[in-house]
C-alpha positions as CSV (number, residue, x, y, z in Angstrom):
1,M,0.0,0.3,0.1
2,G,1.9,3.0,-1.1
3,P,2.1,5.9,1.1
4,W,-0.8,8.7,-0.4
5,I,-2.8,5.6,-0.4
6,L,-2.2,4.8,3.4
7,E,-2.8,8.1,4.2
8,A,-6.2,8.7,2.2
9,T,-7.2,5.6,4.6
10,R,-6.6,7.2,7.1
11,E,-8.1,10.3,6.1
12,V,-11.4,8.0,5.5
13,I,-11.2,6.4,8.7
14,S,-11.2,9.5,10.5
15,A,-14.1,10.9,8.6
16,A,-16.0,7.7,9.4
17,A,-15.1,8.0,13.1
18,R,-16.7,12.0,13.6
19,A,-19.7,10.6,11.3
20,N,-20.6,6.9,13.2
21,V,-20.0,5.2,10.0
22,V,-19.0,1.6,10.0
23,F,-17.3,0.0,7.3
24,Y,-17.8,-4.0,6.2
25,G,-15.7,-4.8,3.2
26,I,-16.4,-7.4,0.7
27,D,-13.9,-8.5,-1.7
28,P,-15.9,-9.7,-4.7
29,R,-13.3,-11.5,-6.5
30,G,-13.6,-14.4,-3.7
31,L,-10.9,-17.4,-4.4
32,T,-9.1,-14.8,-7.1
33,T,-7.3,-16.0,-9.6
34,L,-5.6,-13.0,-9.6
35,A,-6.5,-12.1,-13.2
36,D,-7.5,-8.7,-12.5
37,E,-4.5,-7.6,-11.1
38,G,-2.6,-9.0,-13.9
39,I,-4.7,-6.7,-15.8
40,E,-3.2,-4.0,-14.2
41,M,0.6,-5.0,-14.0
42,G,3.6,-3.5,-15.8
43,A,6.2,-5.3,-17.6
44,P,8.2,-7.3,-15.1
45,P,12.2,-6.4,-15.2
46,L,14.7,-7.9,-17.6
47,T,17.0,-8.8,-14.7
48,E,14.4,-11.3,-13.4
49,D,12.6,-14.6,-14.5
50,P,9.2,-13.1,-16.1
51,L,7.3,-15.6,-14.2
52,L,8.7,-15.1,-11.0
53,S,8.4,-11.4,-11.2
54,I,4.9,-11.4,-12.5
55,N,3.5,-14.0,-9.7
56,R,5.5,-12.0,-7.0
57,G,3.5,-8.3,-8.2
58,L,0.2,-10.1,-8.6
59,A,0.5,-11.3,-4.4
60,D,1.6,-8.1,-3.5
61,E,-0.8,-5.9,-5.8
62,L,-3.8,-8.6,-4.0
63,R,-2.3,-8.3,-0.9
64,S,-2.2,-4.3,-1.1
65,S,-5.8,-4.1,-1.9
66,Q,-6.6,-6.6,0.7
67,R,-4.6,-4.9,3.5
68,G,-6.5,-1.8,2.4
69,L,-10.0,-3.1,2.6
70,Q,-8.9,-4.6,6.5
71,M,-7.9,-2.0,7.8
72,L,-10.9,0.1,6.8
73,S,-13.3,-2.1,7.8
74,E,-11.6,-2.8,11.6
75,E,-10.5,0.4,12.3
76,T,-14.1,1.4,12.1
77,G,-15.9,-1.0,14.1
78,G,-16.5,-3.9,11.2
79,F,-14.7,-6.7,9.6
80,A,-13.8,-7.5,6.0
81,V,-14.7,-11.0,4.2
82,L,-11.7,-11.7,2.3
83,D,-10.7,-15.1,0.1
84,T,-14.0,-16.1,0.1
85,N,-17.0,-17.4,-2.1
86,Q,-19.3,-17.7,0.4
87,F,-20.7,-14.6,1.2
88,D,-24.4,-15.7,2.5
89,G,-22.6,-15.7,6.4
90,A,-21.1,-12.4,6.0
91,F,-24.1,-10.5,5.3
92,E,-26.5,-12.5,7.7
93,R,-23.5,-11.8,10.4
94,I,-23.5,-7.7,9.6
95,V,-26.9,-7.8,9.9
96,R,-26.7,-9.6,13.4
97,E,-24.4,-6.9,14.7
98,N,-26.1,-4.0,13.3
99,S,-29.5,-5.5,15.0
100,S,-28.2,-6.1,18.5
101,Y,-25.4,-4.2,19.9
102,Y,-24.6,-1.7,23.4
103,V,-24.3,2.1,22.7
104,L,-21.1,3.2,25.1
105,A,-20.2,7.0,25.5
106,Y,-18.0,8.2,27.8
107,Q,-15.9,11.6,28.4
108,P,-12.3,11.7,26.7
109,P,-9.5,13.3,28.5
110,D,-8.4,16.5,27.0
111,H,-6.9,16.7,23.5
112,K,-5.9,19.6,21.2
113,P,-8.2,20.4,18.7
114,D,-6.1,18.9,15.9
115,G,-8.0,16.5,14.0
116,R,-5.7,13.5,15.0
117,S,-6.9,9.6,15.7
118,H,-6.7,8.7,19.3
119,K,-6.8,4.8,20.0
120,I,-10.0,3.0,21.7
121,E,-9.9,-0.3,23.8
122,V,-12.7,-2.3,25.2
123,R,-12.3,-5.1,26.8
124,V,-14.8,-7.7,28.6
125,R,-14.5,-9.1,31.9
126,R,-16.5,-12.5,31.1
127,P,-14.1,-15.5,29.7
128,G,-14.7,-16.3,26.0
129,L,-16.2,-12.8,24.8
130,K,-14.5,-10.7,22.7
131,A,-15.8,-6.7,21.9
132,E,-16.2,-5.9,18.2
133,H,-16.1,-1.8,18.4
134,R,-14.4,1.3,16.9
135,R,-10.7,1.2,17.2
136,S,-10.2,5.0,17.2
137,Y,-11.9,8.7,17.7
138,A,-11.2,11.7,15.7
139,S,-10.5,15.1,17.9
140,P,-12.3,17.7,16.3
141,R,-10.4,20.2,14.1
142,G,-10.4,23.5,15.1
143,K,-12.8,25.5,17.4
144,P,-15.4,23.5,18.3
145,R,-18.8,25.2,16.9
146,M,-21.1,24.8,19.8
147,A,-18.2,25.5,22.4
148,D,-20.0,29.1,22.9
149,E,-21.8,30.0,26.2
150,P,-25.7,28.2,25.4
151,K,-28.2,30.8,24.9
152,G,-31.9,30.1,25.7
153,N,-32.7,26.6,28.1
154,P,-29.1,24.9,28.8
155,R,-30.8,21.8,29.1
156,I,-32.2,22.0,25.8
157,H,-28.8,23.2,24.3
158,A,-26.8,20.4,25.6
159,A,-29.3,17.7,24.2
160,L,-29.2,19.2,20.8
161,S,-25.6,19.2,21.5
162,S,-25.8,15.6,22.0
163,P,-24.4,13.2,19.5
164,L,-26.2,10.5,20.9
165,P,-30.3,10.8,21.7
166,V,-31.2,11.7,25.4
167,S,-34.0,9.4,26.6
168,G,-35.0,11.6,30.1
169,L,-38.6,12.0,28.2
170,T,-39.9,9.5,25.8
171,L,-40.4,11.3,22.0
172,A,-41.3,10.3,19.0
173,A,-40.7,12.8,15.9
174,F,-40.9,13.2,12.1
175,A,-39.9,16.0,9.8
176,A,-41.5,16.2,5.9
177,P,-39.9,19.0,3.8
178,F,-42.3,20.9,1.3
179,R,-41.4,23.5,-1.6
180,A,-41.6,26.8,0.6
181,R,-44.0,29.6,-0.5
182,S,-41.1,31.6,-1.7
183,G,-39.9,29.2,-4.1
184,E,-36.3,28.8,-2.5
185,G,-35.6,26.1,-0.4
186,A,-37.7,24.0,1.8
187,S,-40.7,24.3,4.3
188,V,-39.8,21.9,6.6
189,L,-42.7,20.6,9.0
190,I,-41.7,19.1,11.8
191,G,-44.4,16.9,14.0
192,T,-43.1,15.6,17.7
193,E,-45.1,13.8,20.1
194,V,-44.0,13.5,23.8
195,S,-45.1,10.2,26.3
196,G,-48.0,11.9,28.6
197,R,-46.2,9.6,31.3
198,D,-42.9,11.1,31.3
199,L,-44.6,14.8,31.9
200,S,-45.0,16.5,35.1
201,L,-48.2,18.5,33.8
202,A,-47.4,20.7,36.9
203,E,-49.7,23.6,36.7
204,A,-47.3,26.4,36.1
205,G,-44.9,24.3,34.4
206,Q,-44.0,24.2,30.8
207,L,-42.5,22.2,28.0
208,E,-39.9,23.6,25.8
209,I,-39.4,21.4,22.0
210,S,-36.5,23.1,19.7
211,S,-35.4,21.7,16.7
212,M,-31.8,22.5,14.9
213,A,-30.7,21.3,11.6
214,V,-27.1,20.7,11.0
215,D,-25.3,20.5,7.4
216,A,-22.8,17.8,5.9
217,Q,-20.6,20.5,7.3
218,G,-21.6,20.9,10.6
219,E,-23.2,23.7,10.2
220,V,-26.8,24.8,12.1
221,R,-28.9,25.6,8.8
222,G,-32.1,26.7,10.8
223,G,-34.1,25.6,14.0
224,S,-37.2,26.7,15.9
225,T,-38.4,26.7,19.3
226,E,-42.0,26.4,21.0
227,T,-43.3,26.7,24.4
228,V,-46.5,24.8,25.5
229,S,-47.6,26.0,29.1
230,F,-49.5,23.3,31.3
231,S,-52.0,25.7,32.4
232,L,-55.1,23.2,31.4
233,R,-58.4,22.2,31.9
234,P,-58.5,18.9,33.9
235,E,-60.1,16.8,31.4
236,T,-57.4,17.7,29.1
237,R,-54.6,16.7,31.3
238,D,-56.4,13.7,31.7
239,R,-56.1,12.9,27.9
240,I,-52.2,14.1,28.1
241,R,-51.5,11.5,30.9
242,G,-52.7,9.0,28.6
243,T,-51.9,9.3,24.8
244,G,-49.3,12.3,25.1
245,L,-48.9,15.9,23.6
246,R,-48.2,16.7,20.2
247,V,-46.8,20.1,18.8
248,F,-45.9,21.1,15.2
249,S,-43.3,23.6,14.1
250,R,-41.9,24.8,10.7
251,F,-39.1,26.2,9.6
252,E,-36.9,26.7,5.9
253,L,-34.1,24.8,4.8
254,P,-31.9,24.9,1.6
255,P,-31.6,21.7,-0.3
256,G,-29.1,19.0,1.0
257,R,-28.7,16.4,3.1
258,H,-29.3,17.6,6.8
259,Q,-29.4,15.9,10.4
260,L,-32.0,17.2,12.3
261,R,-32.3,17.2,16.0
262,V,-35.5,17.3,18.0
263,A,-34.8,18.0,22.1
264,A,-37.6,18.8,24.6
265,H,-37.4,19.9,28.4
266,D,-40.3,19.4,31.2
267,A,-39.4,22.3,33.5
268,G,-41.9,20.6,36.1
269,N,-39.4,18.0,36.5
270,D,-36.5,18.9,34.9
271,R,-36.1,15.8,32.4
272,T,-35.2,16.5,28.8
273,G,-35.4,14.0,25.6
274,S,-34.0,14.2,22.5
275,V,-34.2,12.2,18.9
276,L,-32.1,12.6,15.9
277,M,-33.0,11.8,12.3
278,D,-31.6,12.3,8.8
279,L,-33.0,14.8,6.2
280,S,-32.6,14.7,2.4
281,I,-34.0,17.7,0.6
282,P,-34.3,18.1,-2.9
283,D,-34.2,21.5,-5.1
284,F,-37.5,22.0,-5.4
285,A,-37.3,24.8,-7.4
286,K,-34.7,23.7,-10.1
287,A,-35.4,20.0,-9.8
288,P,-36.9,18.7,-13.0
289,L,-39.4,16.3,-10.6
290,S,-39.4,16.0,-7.1
291,V,-41.7,14.5,-4.2
292,S,-42.1,16.2,-0.9
293,G,-41.6,14.5,2.1
294,I,-45.0,12.3,3.2
295,A,-47.2,13.3,6.0
296,I,-49.3,10.3,7.7
297,A,-52.5,11.3,9.7
298,S,-54.3,8.7,11.7
299,A,-58.0,8.3,12.8
300,M,-56.9,6.9,16.1
301,A,-53.8,9.1,16.6
302,Q,-56.5,12.0,17.4
303,T,-56.7,11.2,21.0
304,T,-53.7,12.8,21.3
305,P,-54.4,16.9,22.4
306,T,-52.1,19.2,19.7
307,A,-50.7,22.1,21.2
308,R,-49.4,23.7,17.6
309,P,-51.7,22.9,14.7
310,D,-50.0,23.3,11.3
311,P,-52.5,25.4,9.3
312,E,-50.7,24.8,6.0
313,L,-51.7,20.5,5.9
314,G,-55.2,21.4,7.4
315,Q,-57.0,21.3,3.9
316,A,-54.8,18.1,2.6
317,L,-55.6,15.7,5.3
318,P,-58.6,15.2,7.3
319,A,-56.4,15.4,10.7
320,A,-53.0,16.0,12.2
321,P,-50.2,14.0,10.8
322,A,-48.9,11.7,13.7
323,A,-45.4,11.1,14.6
324,W,-45.8,7.4,15.7
325,R,-45.7,5.2,12.7
326,E,-47.4,1.9,14.4
327,F,-51.2,1.3,13.3
328,L,-53.7,-0.6,14.7
329,R,-55.4,-2.7,11.4
330,D,-58.8,-0.9,12.1
331,D,-57.3,2.2,12.0
332,Q,-58.0,5.0,9.4
333,V,-54.7,6.2,8.3
334,V,-54.2,8.7,5.2
335,A,-50.8,9.6,3.5
336,Y,-50.4,13.2,1.9
337,A,-47.4,14.7,0.0
338,E,-47.0,16.7,-3.0
339,V,-45.0,16.3,-6.5
340,Y,-43.3,19.4,-7.8
341,D,-43.1,19.4,-12.1
342,N,-40.4,21.8,-13.5
343,E,-40.3,20.2,-16.9
344,P,-40.7,22.8,-19.7
345,A,-42.3,20.7,-22.4
346,P,-45.9,19.5,-22.4
347,H,-46.0,16.1,-20.9
348,T,-47.7,13.5,-18.7
349,L,-47.0,13.0,-15.5
350,E,-47.7,9.7,-13.9
351,V,-47.8,9.5,-9.9
352,T,-47.6,5.9,-8.5
353,T,-48.4,4.9,-5.0
354,T,-47.3,1.1,-3.2
355,V,-46.9,-0.2,-0.4
356,T,-44.7,-2.9,-0.1
357,R,-43.4,-5.5,2.3
358,L,-40.4,-4.8,4.1
359,D,-39.1,-8.5,4.7
360,D,-39.7,-9.7,1.2
361,G,-40.2,-6.7,-1.0
362,S,-43.6,-7.7,-2.5
363,V,-46.3,-5.2,-3.6
364,V,-49.6,-5.4,-1.6
365,S,-51.0,-2.4,-3.0
366,R,-50.7,-0.5,-6.5
367,S,-52.4,2.7,-7.9
368,S,-51.7,5.1,-10.3
369,Q,-53.1,8.4,-11.5
370,E,-52.3,10.7,-14.7
371,H,-52.1,14.7,-15.2
372,A,-51.3,16.5,-17.9
373,S,-48.4,19.3,-17.0
374,D,-50.1,21.9,-18.8
375,S,-53.0,21.6,-16.3
376,L,-51.3,22.0,-13.0
377,Q,-51.6,24.6,-10.6
378,E,-48.4,26.1,-9.6
379,R,-46.6,22.8,-11.2
380,K,-47.4,21.0,-8.2
381,V,-50.0,18.1,-7.9
382,G,-51.1,17.0,-4.2
383,V,-51.1,13.2,-3.6
384,T,-53.6,11.6,-1.1
385,A,-53.3,7.7,-0.3
386,T,-55.3,5.6,2.0
387,L,-53.8,2.8,3.3
388,P,-55.2,-0.7,3.0
389,L,-54.6,-1.4,6.6
390,P,-57.6,-4.2,6.6
391,D,-55.7,-6.2,4.2
392,L,-52.6,-6.4,5.7
393,D,-50.7,-8.7,8.2
394,D,-48.9,-7.7,11.3
395,G,-45.5,-6.5,10.0
396,T,-43.3,-3.7,8.5
397,Y,-44.1,-2.5,5.5
398,V,-43.3,0.8,3.0
399,L,-45.6,3.3,1.6
400,K,-43.7,5.0,-1.5
401,I,-44.8,7.5,-3.6
402,A,-42.8,8.0,-6.7
403,A,-43.2,10.3,-10.2
404,R,-42.2,10.3,-13.6
405,T,-42.8,12.0,-17.2
406,R,-43.9,9.8,-19.8
407,H,-41.6,10.8,-22.4
408,G,-38.9,9.2,-19.8
409,G,-37.1,12.9,-18.7
410,A,-37.2,12.4,-15.5
411,T,-38.3,10.5,-12.0
412,A,-38.5,11.1,-8.5
413,E,-39.9,9.7,-5.3
414,R,-40.3,9.6,-1.5
415,E,-40.6,6.3,0.7
416,V,-41.5,6.0,4.3
417,P,-42.0,2.9,6.8
418,F,-44.9,1.9,8.7
419,T,-46.1,-1.0,11.0
420,V,-49.3,-2.8,11.1
421,V,-49.5,-4.2,14.9
422,G,-52.8,-6.0,14.8
423,T,-55.0,-5.4,18.0
424,G,-52.6,-3.9,20.3
425,P,-52.8,-0.8,22.5
426,T,-52.4,2.1,20.2
427,P,-48.5,3.7,21.3
428,E,-47.8,6.8,23.0
C-alpha cells in the first residue's frame, strides 16, 4: 500500500469516526485467480525471471488491496470478508451485528483540537467473549462550533449538542420537507409527540421543544423553538397523561442533506429527551421532478391533544399528522405528499403509490394517476393515499410515492416505513 493510499485511508477512517459510520468490506473477487491484478501489472524487469516476477507482483497487488479493505473495516468497527466465495454468512453477520449492540459513551481526556486519531480499547470480563468496536476516534479540528455559552435553556442546548439521543423524555418525531412558498428551499414540517407518562403537567409548568438542522459540514442551517404552557383544563390534563402531547413547528432549509435534532425539556420535573434523524431535501425549485416529504394522519391518533396545529396541511389531511408510525389494523390512515413538476415541455405526469412488505419486497397495494402538465396549478400535484390496513398482516411495510414523466425525462420518489401491530394498544 503506497504512502498516499495509506494516508487517504486514514483520512477516510477519521471521517467515518466523526460521522459514526462503520464499514464492512467485502472482496467480490472471492477466491481470486489474480486475473484482475494481472491486467494492471506492467512488464517485469528484464533481469528477473518473468514468471517469478509476475507472480510476486500479483501477490503484492492482492495483499495491498486486501490490506486496505481490512484496515478500513476493522478500524471503524466492522470486519472484512476476504478470500471466500461464500458471502451468505457474511451478510447474516452484518445484519446480526447491526441488530443487537450496546452504545457506550464516555468523556475523553482533554485533547488539542488537531483532528488527530486516538486509540479506543474495549475489554469484557466474561471469559470467551470478544468486543467488536471502533478502534479509534478523531479529535475535532479547530474551534468547536458549539463551544460558546449556550443561549436560552441550557438543558435543551446540551441535548441538541449531544451526538446521541437523550432518553429522559420519550419522544417521537417526523420531518416532512415541502416546497417553500417563496420558491427557494424547503419549508420543513416537524411533528413531535411526547409521552404523557413522562410529563409532570404541573399547573405552572411548561414544555419547551426545540429543533435544529445541521448540514454535512456541521453548520447549523435552521431551527425553531415552541413553548407549551401546562395551564390546562382537568380533562385535557387527563387526556395528555393517557395519550401524550403533539406539537408542530416549521422552518425553512436549503437543499441538501441535513441531520435534524429535536429536543424537549419539561421544566416541572427537569426531564429532557431528544431524537436525531437524517433529512434529505431536493432542490424543489430547480429539479425537473421532485417529491415532498410524506405526512401521515391516523384517525386513532387524534385522541392525542395537539398544542400547535399546522395550518398549511389543514386542507390536505383529515386530521393532524402523527409522529408514531405503528397502526392498528382497524385504524383509518391517510398519507399526503406533493409532487413538483418543473419540466418545461408539455408532457404527461404519472404518479404511482405502492405499499410493499419490507421483509420480501412484495407489492401488496398499487395505484396510479396521470396528469397533463399544462393542467397543473403552481406546477404541483397533491397526492392523497389511504393505507389498506384491513388487508395487511402484522409486520413492517414501506409506502412509496413515485413520479415520472411519460417521455422518460425525469423520475422522483419518496418512501416512509410503517408497521401494522394487530389489535394491540396504540403506542404513546
